[in-house]
BALOBA-1460 file (C-alpha; in Angstrom, 3 decimals):
// residues 304
<rec num="1" residu="x" x="-0.073" y="-0.093" z="-0.040"/>
<rec num="2" residu="x" x="1.324" y="3.155" z="-1.137"/>
<rec num="3" residu="x" x="1.616" y="6.046" z="1.652"/>
<rec num="4" residu="x" x="1.656" y="9.803" z="1.374"/>
<rec num="5" residu="x" x="2.606" y="12.077" z="3.921"/>
<rec num="6" residu="x" x="1.798" y="15.837" z="3.905"/>
<rec num="7" residu="x" x="4.954" y="18.087" z="4.236"/>
<rec num="8" residu="x" x="5.278" y="19.598" z="7.620"/>
<rec num="9" residu="x" x="5.625" y="22.983" z="6.230"/>
<rec num="10" residu="x" x="2.055" y="22.948" z="4.971"/>
<rec num="11" residu="x" x="1.077" y="23.134" z="8.959"/>
<rec num="12" residu="x" x="3.374" y="26.265" z="9.575"/>
<rec num="13" residu="x" x="1.581" y="29.086" z="11.297"/>
<rec num="14" residu="x" x="-1.982" y="27.993" z="11.455"/>
<rec num="15" residu="x" x="-4.117" y="30.476" z="13.255"/>
<rec num="16" residu="x" x="-4.771" y="29.601" z="16.967"/>
<rec num="17" residu="x" x="-2.986" y="26.279" z="16.586"/>
<rec num="18" residu="x" x="-0.526" y="26.276" z="19.264"/>
<rec num="19" residu="x" x="-0.487" y="22.258" z="19.921"/>
<rec num="20" residu="x" x="2.615" y="20.035" z="19.291"/>
<rec num="21" residu="x" x="2.315" y="17.098" z="16.995"/>
<rec num="22" residu="x" x="2.407" y="13.628" z="18.308"/>
<rec num="23" residu="x" x="2.599" y="10.588" z="16.387"/>
<rec num="24" residu="x" x="1.870" y="6.737" z="16.893"/>
<rec num="25" residu="x" x="2.761" y="4.157" z="14.428"/>
<rec num="26" residu="x" x="0.504" y="1.440" z="13.519"/>
<rec num="27" residu="x" x="0.561" y="-1.506" z="11.078"/>
<rec num="28" residu="x" x="-2.055" y="-2.354" z="8.694"/>
<rec num="29" residu="x" x="-3.189" y="-6.077" z="8.159"/>
<rec num="30" residu="x" x="-1.192" y="-5.919" z="4.852"/>
<rec num="31" residu="x" x="2.039" y="-4.997" z="6.770"/>
<rec num="32" residu="x" x="2.070" y="-1.507" z="5.816"/>
<rec num="33" residu="x" x="3.038" y="1.170" z="8.787"/>
<rec num="34" residu="x" x="1.090" y="4.052" z="9.084"/>
<rec num="35" residu="x" x="1.593" y="7.075" z="11.052"/>
<rec num="36" residu="x" x="-1.402" y="8.612" z="13.027"/>
<rec num="37" residu="x" x="-1.225" y="12.177" z="14.292"/>
<rec num="38" residu="x" x="-2.873" y="13.442" z="17.493"/>
<rec num="39" residu="x" x="-2.604" y="16.363" z="19.744"/>
<rec num="40" residu="x" x="-1.726" y="15.392" z="23.431"/>
<rec num="41" residu="x" x="-2.342" y="18.237" z="26.177"/>
<rec num="42" residu="x" x="-2.764" y="18.215" z="29.747"/>
<rec num="43" residu="x" x="-1.626" y="15.861" z="32.491"/>
<rec num="44" residu="x" x="-0.438" y="12.375" z="30.941"/>
<rec num="45" residu="x" x="-1.690" y="10.634" z="34.232"/>
<rec num="46" residu="x" x="-5.399" y="12.467" z="33.917"/>
<rec num="47" residu="x" x="-8.334" y="10.630" z="32.500"/>
<rec num="48" residu="x" x="-8.412" y="11.236" z="28.931"/>
<rec num="49" residu="x" x="-11.067" y="13.263" z="26.731"/>
<rec num="50" residu="x" x="-10.761" y="12.148" z="23.347"/>
<rec num="51" residu="x" x="-11.873" y="14.113" z="20.381"/>
<rec num="52" residu="x" x="-12.628" y="12.578" z="16.854"/>
<rec num="53" residu="x" x="-13.370" y="14.535" z="13.890"/>
<rec num="54" residu="x" x="-15.026" y="13.770" z="10.671"/>
<rec num="55" residu="x" x="-14.496" y="14.480" z="6.877"/>
<rec num="56" residu="x" x="-13.162" y="16.623" z="5.270"/>
<rec num="57" residu="x" x="-11.649" y="18.255" z="8.609"/>
<rec num="58" residu="x" x="-8.947" y="17.395" z="10.997"/>
<rec num="59" residu="x" x="-8.019" y="17.963" z="14.672"/>
<rec num="60" residu="x" x="-7.853" y="21.608" z="13.934"/>
<rec num="61" residu="x" x="-11.568" y="21.578" z="14.182"/>
<rec num="62" residu="x" x="-11.074" y="21.389" z="18.036"/>
<rec num="63" residu="x" x="-8.930" y="24.248" z="18.467"/>
<rec num="64" residu="x" x="-11.807" y="26.483" z="20.163"/>
<rec num="65" residu="x" x="-12.599" y="23.643" z="22.548"/>
<rec num="66" residu="x" x="-9.414" y="22.464" z="23.853"/>
<rec num="67" residu="x" x="-8.470" y="25.140" z="26.050"/>
<rec num="68" residu="x" x="-11.642" y="25.078" z="27.955"/>
<rec num="69" residu="x" x="-11.534" y="21.118" z="28.034"/>
<rec num="70" residu="x" x="-8.087" y="21.455" z="29.745"/>
<rec num="71" residu="x" x="-9.757" y="23.547" z="32.317"/>
<rec num="72" residu="x" x="-11.485" y="20.659" z="33.791"/>
<rec num="73" residu="x" x="-7.959" y="19.007" z="34.723"/>
<rec num="74" residu="x" x="-8.306" y="16.081" z="32.154"/>
<rec num="75" residu="x" x="-5.776" y="15.137" z="29.501"/>
<rec num="76" residu="x" x="-7.213" y="16.158" z="26.178"/>
<rec num="77" residu="x" x="-6.459" y="14.138" z="22.907"/>
<rec num="78" residu="x" x="-7.534" y="15.000" z="19.247"/>
<rec num="79" residu="x" x="-6.619" y="12.178" z="16.731"/>
<rec num="80" residu="x" x="-6.516" y="12.910" z="13.046"/>
<rec num="81" residu="x" x="-8.176" y="9.773" z="11.166"/>
<rec num="82" residu="x" x="-6.093" y="8.118" z="8.763"/>
<rec num="83" residu="x" x="-6.003" y="9.931" z="5.482"/>
<rec num="84" residu="x" x="-6.689" y="13.154" z="6.912"/>
<rec num="85" residu="x" x="-5.007" y="15.909" z="8.800"/>
<rec num="86" residu="x" x="-1.316" y="15.191" z="9.649"/>
<rec num="87" residu="x" x="-1.906" y="11.484" z="9.596"/>
<rec num="88" residu="x" x="-0.411" y="9.184" z="6.844"/>
<rec num="89" residu="x" x="-2.648" y="9.095" z="3.747"/>
<rec num="90" residu="x" x="-2.909" y="5.909" z="1.713"/>
<rec num="91" residu="x" x="-2.795" y="6.994" z="-1.838"/>
<rec num="92" residu="x" x="-5.832" y="5.358" z="-3.334"/>
<rec num="93" residu="x" x="-9.458" y="5.503" z="-2.855"/>
<rec num="94" residu="x" x="-9.601" y="1.500" z="-3.120"/>
<rec num="95" residu="x" x="-7.336" y="1.272" z="-0.026"/>
<rec num="96" residu="x" x="-10.442" y="2.837" z="2.205"/>
<rec num="97" residu="x" x="-13.205" y="1.019" z="3.596"/>
<rec num="98" residu="x" x="-15.396" y="1.685" z="6.800"/>
<rec num="99" residu="x" x="-13.975" y="-1.520" z="8.479"/>
<rec num="100" residu="x" x="-10.442" y="-0.636" z="7.600"/>
<rec num="101" residu="x" x="-10.935" y="2.800" z="9.325"/>
<rec num="102" residu="x" x="-12.315" y="1.061" z="12.391"/>
<rec num="103" residu="x" x="-9.494" y="-1.388" z="12.301"/>
<rec num="104" residu="x" x="-6.786" y="1.669" z="12.097"/>
<rec num="105" residu="x" x="-8.309" y="3.447" z="14.894"/>
<rec num="106" residu="x" x="-8.623" y="0.427" z="17.051"/>
<rec num="107" residu="x" x="-5.039" y="-0.328" z="16.613"/>
<rec num="108" residu="x" x="-4.140" y="3.332" z="17.570"/>
<rec num="109" residu="x" x="-6.267" y="3.123" z="20.586"/>
<rec num="110" residu="x" x="-4.712" y="-0.028" z="21.814"/>
<rec num="111" residu="x" x="-1.208" y="1.305" z="21.009"/>
<rec num="112" residu="x" x="-2.286" y="4.393" z="23.140"/>
<rec num="113" residu="x" x="-3.493" y="2.340" z="25.934"/>
<rec num="114" residu="x" x="-6.126" y="4.754" z="26.771"/>
<rec num="115" residu="x" x="-8.733" y="3.936" z="29.699"/>
<rec num="116" residu="x" x="-11.453" y="5.860" z="31.459"/>
<rec num="117" residu="x" x="-12.163" y="7.811" z="28.208"/>
<rec num="118" residu="x" x="-14.677" y="10.508" z="27.637"/>
<rec num="119" residu="x" x="-15.273" y="10.479" z="23.920"/>
<rec num="120" residu="x" x="-16.663" y="13.375" z="22.001"/>
<rec num="121" residu="x" x="-17.275" y="12.484" z="18.506"/>
<rec num="122" residu="x" x="-19.006" y="14.012" z="15.217"/>
<rec num="123" residu="x" x="-19.552" y="12.895" z="11.766"/>
<rec num="124" residu="x" x="-17.158" y="10.089" z="10.848"/>
<rec num="125" residu="x" x="-15.472" y="10.628" z="14.114"/>
<rec num="126" residu="x" x="-18.966" y="8.999" z="15.564"/>
<rec num="127" residu="x" x="-19.335" y="6.431" z="12.685"/>
<rec num="128" residu="x" x="-15.884" y="5.067" z="13.664"/>
<rec num="129" residu="x" x="-15.524" y="6.193" z="17.339"/>
<rec num="130" residu="x" x="-18.646" y="4.493" z="18.110"/>
<rec num="131" residu="x" x="-17.647" y="1.239" z="16.736"/>
<rec num="132" residu="x" x="-14.500" y="1.756" z="19.150"/>
<rec num="133" residu="x" x="-16.828" y="1.879" z="22.263"/>
<rec num="134" residu="x" x="-18.554" y="-1.140" z="20.996"/>
<rec num="135" residu="x" x="-15.564" y="-2.969" z="20.676"/>
<rec num="136" residu="x" x="-13.958" y="-1.850" z="24.081"/>
<rec num="137" residu="x" x="-16.830" y="-0.343" z="25.915"/>
<rec num="138" residu="x" x="-14.826" y="-1.160" z="29.216"/>
<rec num="139" residu="x" x="-12.095" y="1.701" z="28.326"/>
<rec num="140" residu="x" x="-15.095" y="4.424" z="27.749"/>
<rec num="141" residu="x" x="-16.417" y="6.192" z="30.808"/>
<rec num="142" residu="x" x="-18.920" y="8.362" z="29.032"/>
<rec num="143" residu="x" x="-19.806" y="9.408" z="25.223"/>
<rec num="144" residu="x" x="-21.052" y="12.745" z="23.606"/>
<rec num="145" residu="x" x="-22.015" y="12.824" z="20.241"/>
<rec num="146" residu="x" x="-22.729" y="15.643" z="17.908"/>
<rec num="147" residu="x" x="-24.177" y="15.306" z="14.255"/>
<rec num="148" residu="x" x="-23.332" y="11.603" z="13.917"/>
<rec num="149" residu="x" x="-24.566" y="7.979" z="14.080"/>
<rec num="150" residu="x" x="-24.414" y="4.389" z="12.818"/>
<rec num="151" residu="x" x="-26.418" y="3.848" z="9.619"/>
<rec num="152" residu="x" x="-28.612" y="0.969" z="9.000"/>
<rec num="153" residu="x" x="-29.067" y="2.122" z="5.425"/>
<rec num="154" residu="x" x="-32.592" y="3.040" z="5.756"/>
<rec num="155" residu="x" x="-33.013" y="5.804" z="8.286"/>
<rec num="156" residu="x" x="-30.933" y="8.456" z="6.596"/>
<rec num="157" residu="x" x="-31.769" y="11.755" z="5.404"/>
<rec num="158" residu="x" x="-32.242" y="12.717" z="1.576"/>
<rec num="159" residu="x" x="-29.662" y="15.463" z="1.996"/>
<rec num="160" residu="x" x="-27.340" y="12.511" z="2.868"/>
<rec num="161" residu="x" x="-28.144" y="10.478" z="-0.155"/>
<rec num="162" residu="x" x="-27.927" y="13.686" z="-2.502"/>
<rec num="163" residu="x" x="-24.326" y="14.373" z="-1.006"/>
<rec num="164" residu="x" x="-23.016" y="10.680" z="-1.789"/>
<rec num="165" residu="x" x="-24.568" y="10.849" z="-5.394"/>
<rec num="166" residu="x" x="-23.077" y="14.236" z="-6.081"/>
<rec num="167" residu="x" x="-19.750" y="13.423" z="-4.950"/>
<rec num="168" residu="x" x="-19.587" y="10.156" z="-6.719"/>
<rec num="169" residu="x" x="-17.785" y="11.324" z="-9.817"/>
<rec num="170" residu="x" x="-15.831" y="14.358" z="-8.859"/>
<rec num="171" residu="x" x="-12.134" y="14.124" z="-9.582"/>
<rec num="172" residu="x" x="-11.324" y="16.322" z="-6.564"/>
<rec num="173" residu="x" x="-12.940" y="17.437" z="-3.393"/>
<rec num="174" residu="x" x="-14.887" y="20.594" z="-3.342"/>
<rec num="175" residu="x" x="-12.886" y="21.443" z="-0.002"/>
<rec num="176" residu="x" x="-13.409" y="25.157" z="0.054"/>
<rec num="177" residu="x" x="-17.087" y="25.001" z="-0.725"/>
<rec num="178" residu="x" x="-17.897" y="22.203" z="1.533"/>
<rec num="179" residu="x" x="-16.447" y="23.757" z="4.708"/>
<rec num="180" residu="x" x="-17.327" y="27.239" z="4.143"/>
<rec num="181" residu="x" x="-21.029" y="26.525" z="3.294"/>
<rec num="182" residu="x" x="-21.360" y="24.089" z="6.310"/>
<rec num="183" residu="x" x="-19.852" y="26.387" z="8.843"/>
<rec num="184" residu="x" x="-22.649" y="28.784" z="10.193"/>
<rec num="185" residu="x" x="-20.126" y="30.777" z="12.520"/>
<rec num="186" residu="x" x="-20.002" y="34.195" z="11.084"/>
<rec num="187" residu="x" x="-16.581" y="35.185" z="12.271"/>
<rec num="188" residu="x" x="-14.940" y="32.143" z="10.262"/>
<rec num="189" residu="x" x="-11.858" y="33.673" z="8.495"/>
<rec num="190" residu="x" x="-10.031" y="32.961" z="5.258"/>
<rec num="191" residu="x" x="-6.845" y="32.074" z="7.228"/>
<rec num="192" residu="x" x="-8.865" y="29.350" z="9.279"/>
<rec num="193" residu="x" x="-10.385" y="28.099" z="5.935"/>
<rec num="194" residu="x" x="-6.833" y="27.740" z="4.606"/>
<rec num="195" residu="x" x="-6.029" y="25.813" z="7.675"/>
<rec num="196" residu="x" x="-8.292" y="23.021" z="6.894"/>
<rec num="197" residu="x" x="-7.074" y="22.955" z="3.330"/>
<rec num="198" residu="x" x="-3.451" y="22.763" z="4.702"/>
<rec num="199" residu="x" x="-3.439" y="18.943" z="4.707"/>
<rec num="200" residu="x" x="-4.288" y="18.622" z="0.835"/>
<rec num="201" residu="x" x="-1.741" y="20.651" z="-0.844"/>
<rec num="202" residu="x" x="-2.638" y="18.951" z="-4.217"/>
<rec num="203" residu="x" x="-5.217" y="16.286" z="-5.433"/>
<rec num="204" residu="x" x="-2.791" y="13.241" z="-4.609"/>
<rec num="205" residu="x" x="-3.482" y="13.905" z="-1.236"/>
<rec num="206" residu="x" x="-7.286" y="13.793" z="-1.478"/>
<rec num="207" residu="x" x="-8.019" y="10.056" z="-1.642"/>
<rec num="208" residu="x" x="-9.620" y="9.523" z="1.942"/>
<rec num="209" residu="x" x="-11.630" y="12.602" z="1.581"/>
<rec num="210" residu="x" x="-13.043" y="11.482" z="-1.759"/>
<rec num="211" residu="x" x="-13.624" y="7.946" z="-0.586"/>
<rec num="212" residu="x" x="-15.525" y="8.791" z="2.558"/>
<rec num="213" residu="x" x="-18.865" y="9.940" z="0.874"/>
<rec num="214" residu="x" x="-19.056" y="6.692" z="-0.797"/>
<rec num="215" residu="x" x="-18.617" y="4.781" z="2.298"/>
<rec num="216" residu="x" x="-21.852" y="6.153" z="3.788"/>
<rec num="217" residu="x" x="-24.341" y="3.366" z="4.205"/>
<rec num="218" residu="x" x="-27.194" y="5.072" z="2.320"/>
<rec num="219" residu="x" x="-28.990" y="1.837" z="1.278"/>
<rec num="220" residu="x" x="-29.536" y="-1.600" z="3.342"/>
<rec num="221" residu="x" x="-27.370" y="-3.710" z="1.459"/>
<rec num="222" residu="x" x="-24.226" y="-1.652" z="1.385"/>
<rec num="223" residu="x" x="-20.958" y="-2.907" z="2.998"/>
<rec num="224" residu="x" x="-20.770" y="-1.972" z="6.735"/>
<rec num="225" residu="x" x="-24.569" y="-1.869" z="7.557"/>
<rec num="226" residu="x" x="-24.450" y="-5.483" z="9.336"/>
<rec num="227" residu="x" x="-21.269" y="-4.245" z="11.271"/>
<rec num="228" residu="x" x="-23.105" y="-0.961" z="12.328"/>
<rec num="229" residu="x" x="-26.183" y="-3.112" z="13.372"/>
<rec num="230" residu="x" x="-23.893" y="-5.476" z="15.576"/>
<rec num="231" residu="x" x="-22.264" y="-2.304" z="17.090"/>
<rec num="232" residu="x" x="-25.720" y="-1.089" z="17.920"/>
<rec num="233" residu="x" x="-26.783" y="-4.004" z="19.444"/>
<rec num="234" residu="x" x="-23.630" y="-3.538" z="21.833"/>
<rec num="235" residu="x" x="-24.473" y="0.260" z="22.451"/>
<rec num="236" residu="x" x="-28.044" y="-1.009" z="23.322"/>
<rec num="237" residu="x" x="-26.535" y="-2.199" z="26.670"/>
<rec num="238" residu="x" x="-24.219" y="0.565" z="27.233"/>
<rec num="239" residu="x" x="-25.423" y="2.062" z="30.433"/>
<rec num="240" residu="x" x="-22.687" y="4.822" z="31.002"/>
<rec num="241" residu="x" x="-23.650" y="8.229" z="30.140"/>
<rec num="242" residu="x" x="-24.052" y="8.847" z="26.522"/>
<rec num="243" residu="x" x="-25.153" y="12.490" z="25.692"/>
<rec num="244" residu="x" x="-26.268" y="14.079" z="22.203"/>
<rec num="245" residu="x" x="-25.401" y="17.676" z="21.318"/>
<rec num="246" residu="x" x="-26.785" y="18.052" z="17.674"/>
<rec num="247" residu="x" x="-26.693" y="21.265" z="15.800"/>
<rec num="248" residu="x" x="-30.299" y="22.298" z="14.303"/>
<rec num="249" residu="x" x="-29.116" y="23.371" z="10.956"/>
<rec num="250" residu="x" x="-27.406" y="20.186" z="9.808"/>
<rec num="251" residu="x" x="-29.866" y="18.518" z="7.259"/>
<rec num="252" residu="x" x="-27.368" y="15.410" z="6.952"/>
<rec num="253" residu="x" x="-27.996" y="14.014" z="10.623"/>
<rec num="254" residu="x" x="-31.225" y="15.406" z="11.591"/>
<rec num="255" residu="x" x="-33.328" y="13.061" z="13.810"/>
<rec num="256" residu="x" x="-30.311" y="11.227" z="14.542"/>
<rec num="257" residu="x" x="-30.298" y="12.024" z="18.074"/>
<rec num="258" residu="x" x="-33.665" y="10.797" z="18.635"/>
<rec num="259" residu="x" x="-32.516" y="7.306" z="17.601"/>
<rec num="260" residu="x" x="-30.028" y="7.372" z="20.224"/>
<rec num="261" residu="x" x="-32.386" y="8.406" z="22.909"/>
<rec num="262" residu="x" x="-34.536" y="5.533" z="22.283"/>
<rec num="263" residu="x" x="-31.635" y="2.821" z="21.887"/>
<rec num="264" residu="x" x="-28.800" y="3.564" z="24.241"/>
<rec num="265" residu="x" x="-29.666" y="3.198" z="27.977"/>
<rec num="266" residu="x" x="-27.047" y="5.713" z="28.855"/>
<rec num="267" residu="x" x="-28.846" y="8.202" z="27.210"/>
<rec num="268" residu="x" x="-31.931" y="8.212" z="29.503"/>
<rec num="269" residu="x" x="-32.369" y="11.240" z="32.019"/>
<rec num="270" residu="x" x="-29.486" y="13.286" z="30.689"/>
<rec num="271" residu="x" x="-29.570" y="16.967" z="29.417"/>
<rec num="272" residu="x" x="-29.359" y="16.625" z="25.757"/>
<rec num="273" residu="x" x="-29.323" y="19.707" z="23.726"/>
<rec num="274" residu="x" x="-30.270" y="20.830" z="20.144"/>
<rec num="275" residu="x" x="-27.858" y="23.961" z="19.370"/>
<rec num="276" residu="x" x="-29.768" y="26.517" z="17.791"/>
<rec num="277" residu="x" x="-27.905" y="28.068" z="14.796"/>
<rec num="278" residu="x" x="-25.259" y="25.200" z="14.739"/>
<rec num="279" residu="x" x="-24.724" y="23.419" z="11.455"/>
<rec num="280" residu="x" x="-22.747" y="20.130" z="10.841"/>
<rec num="281" residu="x" x="-19.566" y="21.430" z="12.523"/>
<rec num="282" residu="x" x="-20.829" y="22.140" z="15.772"/>
<rec num="283" residu="x" x="-17.263" y="22.749" z="17.006"/>
<rec num="284" residu="x" x="-16.895" y="25.698" z="14.790"/>
<rec num="285" residu="x" x="-20.310" y="27.336" z="15.482"/>
<rec num="286" residu="x" x="-20.828" y="26.668" z="19.294"/>
<rec num="287" residu="x" x="-17.644" y="25.581" z="21.018"/>
<rec num="288" residu="x" x="-18.308" y="27.091" z="24.444"/>
<rec num="289" residu="x" x="-21.699" y="25.556" z="24.430"/>
<rec num="290" residu="x" x="-19.986" y="22.252" z="23.839"/>
<rec num="291" residu="x" x="-17.524" y="22.861" z="26.294"/>
<rec num="292" residu="x" x="-20.023" y="23.811" z="28.897"/>
<rec num="293" residu="x" x="-22.210" y="20.739" z="28.198"/>
<rec num="294" residu="x" x="-19.028" y="18.352" z="28.352"/>
<rec num="295" residu="x" x="-17.929" y="19.982" z="31.652"/>
<rec num="296" residu="x" x="-21.295" y="19.688" z="33.237"/>
<rec num="297" residu="x" x="-21.642" y="15.856" z="32.058"/>
<rec num="298" residu="x" x="-18.043" y="15.315" z="33.678"/>
<rec num="299" residu="x" x="-18.948" y="16.968" z="37.064"/>
<rec num="300" residu="x" x="-22.467" y="15.266" z="37.234"/>
<rec num="301" residu="x" x="-21.237" y="11.663" z="36.272"/>
<rec num="302" residu="x" x="-18.193" y="11.795" z="38.212"/>
<rec num="303" residu="x" x="-20.350" y="12.141" z="41.595"/>
<rec num="304" residu="x" x="-22.806" y="9.497" z="40.754"/>
């Protein structure tokens, strides 16, 4: 498997990004070494908050939340999915599948030896991260999900199907348009937009972000549906705190929070929120509200 690595100079002088990169090398089932990037702030012996992003973003998405989360006294880790951000990038679309993404991040999680995790996940960070919870429920103390879920191929929005169809034949990812149109924050700047583009200095680095839309399970017979259903079965027995914080202006995942309330026992009785005015990238649109909700959940669930 051919691997690409975005040059370090592409990440120089990014606005509001003062965090040092950390890397963990995992080995794919075919023997290929893959370097996974994460930022790692706060006391190393503290219980971790793990932040997982989606497509086509990277850990830069969490820059507004990390300082506030560090005030909880916990260790804060934001990982880049394989193919995105500063993580290594398998060079061809055919290298990517949903099970492979889950396997890659499972290998990373085991290499990091994390436990007592508070997971915050959004978009593909949830579609992959929730499988980690299902595989290793003993490692996770609580989960917060934002605009994400595990698809059965049936309960998907029309907007998601249109997005998948529209992306099918594009030779390059419409990064600028996709990010700028999805973010509702009026203060979002051109320099911040360029930071999201930084991992992809040319088309050859875009295999993962182009592959992701076609991996969405929009029909019952698609690959990954059976695995999602099995993971949901495990989550239906997950009785630790499971909070939803969904943006109201995201047509892609509308209604996904209700499914979680019905299925996951740990979601019962929590202060779920629908963030008015927030779109798909809630981390950009409502970072303080997210930090406050996570902090409150940590305080409440740590005393019960």
